[in-house]
C-alpha positions as CSV (number, residue, x, y, z in Angstrom):
1,M,114.3,171.0,45.3
2,K,114.5,170.4,41.6
3,R,112.4,167.5,40.3
4,R,115.4,165.6,39.0
5,E,117.0,165.8,42.4
6,F,113.7,164.8,44.1
7,L,113.5,161.6,41.9
8,K,116.8,160.4,43.4
9,F,115.8,157.7,45.9
10,A,119.1,157.9,47.8
11,G,117.9,160.8,49.9
12,I,114.9,159.0,51.4
13,G,116.7,158.0,54.5
14,T,117.7,161.6,55.4
15,L,114.2,162.8,54.7
16,G,112.9,160.2,57.0
17,L,114.8,161.8,59.9
18,V,112.9,165.0,59.6
19,A,109.6,163.8,58.3
20,C,107.5,164.6,61.4
21,V,108.8,168.2,61.9
22,P,105.9,170.5,61.2
23,P,106.6,172.9,58.4
24,T,106.5,176.7,58.9
25,P,102.9,177.8,58.7
26,V,101.9,179.6,55.5
27,P,99.9,182.7,56.1
28,V,96.3,182.4,54.8
29,K,95.9,184.4,51.6
30,K,92.8,185.4,49.9
31,S,92.5,183.7,46.6
32,G,90.3,184.6,43.6
33,K,89.7,181.0,42.6
34,H,88.6,177.8,44.1
35,P,91.4,175.5,45.3
36,N,92.9,172.8,43.3
37,I,92.0,169.4,44.8
38,I,94.1,166.3,44.7
39,Y,92.6,163.1,46.1
40,I,95.0,160.2,46.4
41,L,93.5,156.8,47.3
42,A,95.9,154.0,48.2
43,D,94.8,150.4,47.7
44,D,94.7,148.2,50.9
45,L,97.0,150.5,52.9
46,G,96.3,149.9,56.6
47,F,96.2,152.5,59.4
48,G,99.3,150.8,60.9
49,D,101.3,150.9,57.7
50,V,101.9,154.7,58.1
51,S,104.8,155.4,60.5
52,C,103.3,158.6,62.0
53,L,100.2,156.7,63.0
54,N,101.9,153.6,64.4
55,P,104.9,154.0,66.7
56,D,105.5,150.2,66.3
57,S,105.6,150.3,62.5
58,K,108.4,148.4,60.7
59,I,107.8,150.7,57.7
60,Q,108.9,154.3,57.5
61,T,106.8,156.6,55.4
62,P,108.5,160.0,55.6
63,Y,106.5,161.7,52.8
64,L,103.2,160.7,54.2
65,D,104.4,161.7,57.6
66,Q,105.3,165.1,56.2
67,L,102.0,165.5,54.5
68,A,100.2,164.7,57.8
69,A,102.4,167.2,59.6
70,S,101.7,170.0,57.1
71,G,97.9,169.7,57.6
72,I,95.6,167.6,59.6
73,K,95.4,163.8,60.3
74,F,92.1,162.2,61.2
75,M,92.4,159.4,63.7
76,D,88.8,158.1,63.3
77,A,88.4,158.1,59.5
78,H,86.6,155.2,57.8
79,S,86.1,153.8,54.3
80,N,82.5,153.3,53.5
81,S,83.2,149.6,52.8
82,A,85.8,147.0,53.8
83,V,86.6,146.3,50.1
84,C,87.6,148.4,47.2
85,T,84.8,148.7,44.5
86,P,82.2,149.9,47.0
87,T,84.5,152.4,48.6
88,R,85.4,153.9,45.2
89,Y,81.7,154.3,44.4
90,G,81.2,156.1,47.7
91,V,84.1,158.4,47.3
92,L,82.9,159.6,43.9
93,T,79.1,159.7,44.5
94,G,78.7,160.4,48.3
95,R,76.4,157.4,48.5
96,Y,76.7,154.0,50.3
97,T,77.2,151.3,47.6
98,W,74.8,148.9,49.2
99,R,72.1,151.1,47.9
100,T,73.0,150.0,44.4
101,T,72.8,146.5,42.8
102,L,76.2,145.7,44.4
103,K,75.2,144.3,47.8
104,R,78.5,142.4,48.4
105,G,81.9,141.8,46.9
106,V,83.6,143.7,44.2
107,L,83.5,144.1,40.4
108,K,86.0,142.6,37.9
109,G,87.9,144.2,35.0
110,F,85.2,143.6,32.5
111,S,82.2,144.2,34.7
112,K,79.3,146.5,33.7
113,P,79.4,150.1,35.0
114,L,78.2,150.6,38.6
115,I,77.8,154.4,38.5
116,A,74.8,155.6,36.5
117,K,75.5,158.3,34.0
118,D,72.9,160.6,35.5
119,R,74.3,160.4,39.0
120,L,76.2,163.4,40.3
121,T,79.8,162.7,41.0
122,V,82.6,164.7,42.5
123,P,84.2,165.5,39.1
124,A,80.9,166.4,37.6
125,L,80.1,168.7,40.5
126,L,83.5,170.4,40.2
127,K,83.1,170.8,36.4
128,Q,80.1,172.9,37.3
129,A,82.5,175.2,39.1
130,D,84.8,175.3,36.0
131,Y,87.4,172.7,37.2
132,T,89.5,170.7,34.8
133,T,89.2,167.1,36.0
134,A,91.5,164.0,35.7
135,C,91.4,160.4,36.8
136,I,94.7,158.6,37.0
137,G,95.0,155.0,38.3
138,K,92.8,152.1,39.2
139,W,89.1,152.5,38.2
140,H,87.4,149.3,39.4
141,L,83.9,150.7,38.9
142,G,83.0,149.0,35.6
143,M,83.1,150.0,32.0
144,D,81.2,149.2,28.8
145,W,83.8,147.3,26.8
146,P,83.1,147.0,23.0
147,T,82.6,143.6,21.6
148,K,83.1,142.2,18.1
149,D,79.6,140.8,17.9
150,G,77.8,143.6,19.8
151,K,76.8,141.2,22.5
152,E,77.8,141.1,26.2
153,V,81.4,140.3,27.1
154,Q,81.6,136.5,27.0
155,K,83.2,134.3,29.6
156,G,86.7,133.8,28.3
157,L,86.7,137.3,27.0
158,Q,87.1,136.1,23.4
159,N,84.6,138.6,21.9
160,V,86.1,141.8,23.3
161,D,87.2,144.3,20.7
162,F,90.2,146.2,22.0
163,N,90.4,148.4,18.9
164,K,87.2,150.4,19.6
165,D,86.2,153.1,22.1
166,I,85.3,152.0,25.7
167,Q,82.0,153.6,26.7
168,H,80.5,154.5,30.1
169,N,84.0,155.0,31.6
170,P,85.4,157.9,33.6
171,L,84.9,160.3,30.7
172,D,81.2,159.8,31.0
173,L,81.1,160.5,34.7
174,G,82.7,164.0,34.9
175,F,86.4,163.4,34.1
176,D,88.1,165.3,31.2
177,Y,91.0,162.9,31.2
178,Y,91.6,159.3,32.2
179,Y,94.7,157.2,32.3
180,G,94.7,153.9,34.2
181,I,93.7,150.3,34.5
182,S,90.2,149.0,34.6
183,A,90.4,147.1,37.9
184,S,92.9,145.7,40.4
185,L,96.4,145.0,39.2
186,G,95.8,141.3,39.2
187,M,92.6,141.4,37.2
188,A,92.3,141.2,33.4
189,P,92.7,143.0,31.1
190,H,96.3,143.8,31.8
191,V,96.5,146.9,29.7
192,F,96.8,150.7,30.3
193,I,93.8,152.7,29.1
194,E,94.0,156.4,28.0
195,N,90.7,158.1,27.7
196,R,88.5,155.6,25.7
197,R,91.2,153.4,24.2
198,V,93.7,150.9,25.4
199,V,97.2,152.3,25.0
200,K,98.4,149.0,23.4
201,E,96.3,146.1,22.2
202,P,96.6,143.0,24.3
203,T,97.6,140.0,22.2
204,I,98.5,137.4,24.8
205,Y,96.0,135.3,26.7
206,V,97.5,134.0,29.9
207,K,95.9,130.8,31.2
208,K,95.0,130.5,34.9
209,K,97.6,128.8,37.0
210,S,100.2,129.0,34.3
211,P,103.7,130.1,35.3
212,E,103.1,133.5,33.6
213,A,99.8,134.0,35.6
214,K,101.4,133.0,38.8
215,K,104.4,135.3,38.3
216,L,102.7,138.4,36.7
217,L,99.0,138.4,37.4
218,N,98.5,137.0,40.9
219,G,97.5,133.7,39.5
220,R,94.6,135.0,37.5
221,E,94.1,134.5,33.7
222,G,93.2,137.1,31.1
223,W,94.3,139.2,28.2
224,M,97.7,140.9,28.5
225,V,99.8,143.2,26.4
226,E,103.2,141.9,25.3
227,G,105.9,143.0,27.8
228,W,103.4,143.8,30.6
229,D,105.2,144.2,33.9
230,I,103.4,144.8,37.1
231,H,106.4,146.7,38.4
232,D,105.7,149.4,35.8
233,V,102.2,150.3,37.0
234,L,102.8,152.4,40.1
235,P,105.6,154.4,38.5
236,R,103.5,155.0,35.4
237,F,100.6,156.4,37.6
238,R,103.1,158.6,39.5
239,D,104.6,160.0,36.3
240,K,101.2,160.6,34.7
241,A,100.0,162.5,37.8
242,V,103.1,164.7,37.9
243,E,102.8,165.3,34.2
244,F,99.1,166.4,34.6
245,I,100.1,168.8,37.3
246,E,102.9,170.3,35.3
247,D,100.9,170.6,32.1
248,H,97.9,172.2,33.8
249,A,100.0,174.7,35.7
250,S,101.7,175.7,32.4
251,A,98.6,175.7,30.1
252,S,95.8,176.8,32.5
253,P,97.2,178.3,35.7
254,E,94.1,180.3,36.5
255,Q,91.7,177.4,36.2
256,P,91.4,175.1,39.2
257,F,91.9,171.3,38.7
258,F,90.7,168.2,40.4
259,M,92.9,165.1,40.2
260,Y,91.6,161.7,41.5
261,M,94.7,159.5,41.8
262,A,93.8,155.9,42.6
263,L,96.9,153.9,43.3
264,N,97.3,150.2,42.7
265,S,99.5,149.7,45.8
266,P,100.1,148.1,48.2
267,H,97.4,145.7,46.9
268,K,98.5,142.3,45.7
269,P,100.3,141.4,43.5
270,I,103.1,143.0,45.6
271,A,105.6,144.5,43.2
272,P,108.2,146.9,44.7
273,N,110.8,148.0,42.2
274,K,114.4,147.1,42.8
275,E,115.5,150.4,44.2
276,F,112.9,150.0,47.0
277,R,113.6,146.4,47.9
278,G,115.1,146.1,51.4
279,T,114.1,149.6,52.4
280,S,111.6,148.5,55.1
281,K,111.7,146.0,57.9
282,A,108.5,144.3,56.8
283,G,109.6,142.3,53.7
284,E,108.4,143.0,50.1
285,Y,105.0,144.3,51.4
286,G,106.8,146.9,53.5
287,D,109.0,147.8,50.5
288,F,105.9,148.3,48.3
289,V,104.5,150.6,51.0
290,V,107.7,152.6,50.9
291,E,107.5,152.9,47.1
292,T,103.9,154.1,47.6
293,D,105.0,156.7,50.0
294,H,107.7,157.9,47.7
295,A,105.2,158.2,44.8
296,V,102.9,160.4,46.9
297,G,106.0,162.5,47.8
298,Q,106.7,163.1,44.1
299,V,103.2,164.2,43.5
300,V,103.3,166.6,46.4
301,Q,106.6,168.0,45.2
302,A,105.2,168.5,41.7
303,V,102.5,170.7,43.3
304,K,105.2,172.8,45.0
305,D,107.3,173.0,41.8
306,A,104.3,174.1,39.8
307,G,103.9,177.1,42.3
308,V,100.3,176.1,43.2
309,A,100.8,174.6,46.7
310,D,99.3,177.4,48.7
311,N,95.9,177.0,47.1
312,T,95.8,173.2,46.6
313,L,93.9,170.8,48.9
314,I,95.7,167.4,49.0
315,V,93.8,164.5,50.5
316,F,95.5,161.2,51.1
317,T,93.7,158.1,52.3
318,S,93.1,154.3,51.6
319,D,90.1,152.3,50.3
320,N,90.0,149.9,53.2
321,G,92.2,148.2,55.8
322,P,95.2,146.0,55.0
323,E,94.9,142.6,53.2
324,R,94.8,139.4,55.4
325,I,98.5,138.8,54.5
326,M,99.1,141.2,57.3
327,Y,98.8,138.4,59.8
328,G,101.7,136.6,58.2
329,I,103.7,139.8,58.0
330,H,103.1,140.4,61.7
331,E,104.2,136.9,62.6
332,E,107.4,137.1,60.5
333,Y,108.4,140.7,60.9
334,G,106.4,142.1,63.9
335,H,104.6,144.6,61.7
336,D,100.8,145.0,62.2
337,G,99.1,146.8,59.3
338,S,95.9,147.3,61.4
339,A,97.8,148.7,64.3
340,Q,95.7,148.2,67.5
341,F,92.5,147.6,65.6
342,R,90.8,144.2,65.2
343,G,90.5,142.5,61.9
344,C,91.6,143.6,58.4
345,K,90.2,144.1,54.9
346,R,86.7,142.6,54.4
347,D,85.8,142.8,58.1
348,N,83.4,145.1,59.9
349,W,85.7,145.3,62.9
350,D,87.7,148.5,62.6
351,G,90.8,146.9,61.1
352,G,88.7,146.5,58.0
353,H,87.8,150.1,57.4
354,R,89.7,152.4,59.9
355,I,92.2,154.1,57.5
356,P,94.8,156.8,57.3
357,F,93.3,160.2,56.3
358,F,95.4,163.3,55.9
359,A,94.4,166.7,54.4
360,A,96.8,169.6,53.7
361,W,95.8,173.0,52.3
362,P,98.1,175.9,53.3
363,N,95.4,178.5,52.6
364,A,92.9,176.9,55.0
365,I,94.3,174.2,57.2
366,T,96.6,175.0,60.1
367,P,99.6,172.6,60.1
368,G,100.2,170.0,62.8
369,Q,96.5,169.2,63.7
370,S,95.1,165.9,64.8
371,S,91.3,165.3,64.9
372,Q,89.1,162.7,66.5
373,E,86.2,163.6,64.3
374,I,84.4,160.5,62.8
375,I,84.5,160.9,59.0
376,C,83.7,158.7,56.1
377,L,85.0,158.6,52.5
378,T,81.5,159.3,51.2
379,D,82.0,162.8,52.6
380,M,84.0,164.1,49.7
381,L,81.1,165.1,47.5
382,A,79.4,167.3,50.2
383,T,82.8,168.8,51.1
384,C,83.5,169.8,47.5
385,A,80.0,171.2,47.2
386,E,80.7,173.5,50.3
387,I,84.1,174.5,49.0
388,T,82.6,175.6,45.7
389,G,79.4,177.1,47.1
390,Q,77.1,174.6,45.5
391,K,74.0,173.0,47.0
392,L,73.5,169.2,46.4
393,P,70.1,168.1,45.0
394,D,68.2,165.6,47.1
395,D,69.0,162.8,44.8
396,A,72.8,163.2,45.1
397,G,75.2,162.6,48.0
398,E,72.6,160.9,50.1
399,D,75.3,159.7,52.6
400,S,77.7,162.6,52.3
401,V,78.5,165.2,55.0
402,S,80.8,168.1,54.5
403,M,84.0,167.7,56.5
404,L,85.0,171.3,55.8
405,P,84.3,172.5,59.4
406,A,86.6,169.8,60.7
407,L,89.6,170.6,58.5
408,N,90.5,173.3,61.0
409,T,88.9,171.6,64.0
410,S,86.5,174.6,64.2
411,N,83.4,172.4,64.6
412,T,81.9,172.2,68.1
413,K,79.6,169.2,67.6
414,P,79.9,166.0,65.7
415,L,79.4,166.4,61.9
416,R,77.7,163.0,61.5
417,E,74.8,161.5,63.3
418,A,76.2,158.1,62.6
419,I,78.3,156.1,60.1
420,V,77.5,152.8,58.4
421,H,80.1,150.1,57.9
422,H,79.7,147.3,55.3
423,S,81.7,144.1,55.0
424,S,82.7,142.2,51.9
425,K,79.9,139.6,52.5
426,G,77.2,142.3,52.7
427,F,76.8,142.6,56.5
428,F,76.1,145.9,58.3
429,A,77.5,147.7,61.3
430,I,76.7,151.2,62.5
431,R,78.7,153.6,64.7
432,K,77.1,156.5,66.6
433,G,79.5,158.4,68.8
434,E,81.3,156.0,71.1
435,W,78.9,153.0,70.4
436,K,79.3,150.6,67.5
437,L,76.9,147.8,66.7
438,L,77.7,144.9,64.4
439,L,74.4,143.4,63.2
440,H,75.9,139.9,62.8
441,D,78.2,137.5,64.5
442,G,81.9,137.2,63.6
443,S,83.8,139.7,61.4
444,G,81.3,139.9,58.6
445,G,84.1,139.2,56.2
446,N,87.0,136.9,56.8
447,K,86.6,133.6,58.6
448,Y,88.2,133.3,62.0
449,P,87.4,129.7,63.1
450,D,88.8,130.2,66.6
451,I,86.6,133.3,67.4
452,T,83.1,133.2,68.6
453,T,80.9,136.2,69.2
454,P,77.2,136.9,70.0
455,E,74.6,137.2,67.2
456,V,75.0,141.0,67.4
457,Q,78.0,142.7,68.9
458,L,78.1,146.0,70.7
459,Y,81.3,147.8,71.4
460,N,82.3,151.1,73.1
461,M,85.0,152.5,70.9
462,R,86.1,155.1,73.5
463,I,86.5,152.5,76.3
464,D,88.1,149.8,74.1
465,E,88.9,150.5,70.4
466,T,90.3,147.0,70.0
467,E,86.7,145.6,70.1
468,T,87.3,142.9,72.7
469,Q,84.9,144.0,75.4
470,E,81.3,143.2,74.2
471,F,78.3,145.0,75.7
472,S,75.1,143.8,74.0
473,D,73.8,142.0,77.1
474,Q,74.5,145.0,79.3
475,H,73.0,147.6,77.0
476,P,70.1,146.1,75.0
477,E,68.5,149.6,74.8
478,I,71.6,150.8,72.8
479,V,71.4,147.8,70.5
480,T,67.8,148.6,69.8
481,E,68.5,152.3,69.3
482,L,71.3,151.7,66.8
483,A,69.5,148.9,64.9
484,T,66.4,151.1,64.6
485,L,68.6,154.0,63.2
486,M,70.2,151.6,60.7
487,K,66.8,150.4,59.6
488,Q,65.8,154.1,59.1
489,Y,68.9,154.7,57.0
490,V,68.0,151.7,54.8
491,V,64.3,152.5,54.4
492,N,64.8,156.3,53.8
493,G,67.4,155.7,51.0
494,R,69.7,158.2,52.8
495,S,71.5,158.9,56.1
496,T,71.5,162.7,55.7
497,T,68.7,165.3,55.8
498,G,66.6,165.6,52.7
499,L,63.8,163.9,50.9
500,P,63.7,160.1,51.0
501,Q,65.3,158.4,48.0
502,Q,64.9,155.0,46.4
503,N,67.5,152.3,46.9
504,E,68.2,150.0,43.9
505,T,66.7,146.4,44.1
506,S,65.9,147.0,47.8
507,E,63.9,143.7,47.9
508,K,67.1,141.7,47.5
509,W,69.0,142.8,50.6
510,H,71.5,140.3,51.7
511,Q,71.3,139.1,55.3
512,L,68.8,141.6,56.6
513,D,66.9,139.4,58.9
514,W,67.7,141.8,61.7
515,M,65.3,144.3,60.1
516,Q,62.5,142.1,61.1
517,R,63.5,142.2,64.8
518,Y,63.8,146.0,65.3
């Protein structure tokens, strides 16, 4: 299919009819180079928002369904946090974010950098294997913004100098090219950034609760470029990603590339373009998911058109579960973004961090697979290290386990000993095999006034993945075992084998009274 034909939205309905038909397997070929790697991270996309994962979905996602069918879908994949900044840190560093100074919540658009310059990241690791690397989309990991007076960015942002280079940004952490926004779509500054400079200087300061803020910026105030339109952001990321793939295939076809594409969607503010409105049965949110699906489809098609599909690993996933608006969407439209799982974004219940995760790689992954392997988004660093034949040093990827053996379901035992979940308020949960322990009452994130739980909660995810049958009284020995393991992970500074490492500001842990009991 020609790209100009692919861009026509009219054909999406027809494609949806055949989306789940597995493609013809591509014979495995020996390649003289490492695979290209594309990592697409959606923002607040729930497990139940993808039609091939949720038979009751009111949203059809034919392109994601086709990507899943062309490779492997993981049914027990988890983000390392129930909110976005910590997850992004974990994806790029292979380390749980609660080991840093960020113990709860997320950063803002002008926050200081969270990733230290001397920490090994996925792009820095891949550059050691001669990859070209690109970051396109939402960053949300902090940058050093220049100021007019050389001081810290002031409240009100009046001393920011938008005509100077931005330091300690993606270019300082392993990426050769960056195009995106500094944080979430509703956070200032409302500008595009290319490499170290804003594409256009923002000249408008939108006041909080003004009509402009309510309409364009999700109610938040901040600097904005003239003509800023939130509807332009997802298409711009899509086009930049396609352009990068086309340009690289033309200029450097023998050199592998890594592209980290962090979408702004379907996170609020919800902004589907007009050609997508009415394409789902779940309101504007569902339409925005459809547009997200379509953007991913164009990126996949660009890989095919560039002639590099056979040796390209494409990963698609999400940074956490769906936003709490899913409850209203479910009530109005009958669509549940968390599917059968309890809770949503911010929570330690699985609805907060159980996410879609698909991987396709014709040279290595047999199409049409489904895996029950428990994986975490921190696992990308160790996976890339194994793909490129590199060994991680002890002070890198402390919580990263290679999922390469699971990509073809060839592993015979669990890859991970356990996985740690972390809520928006800084509370911990730990999952080992079928057992999951929440070291707190409630969800750990959102408030649910009508729900009461024990001080700690123990669930068997094989018996009841909806987390409604609680077992802490029946199995105190399992509570002790998992809590002790969690404490070990905290104290050792790592959850993988290797020399113990230091956590940052470990004396300031939030809500760790349970450590005194086990």
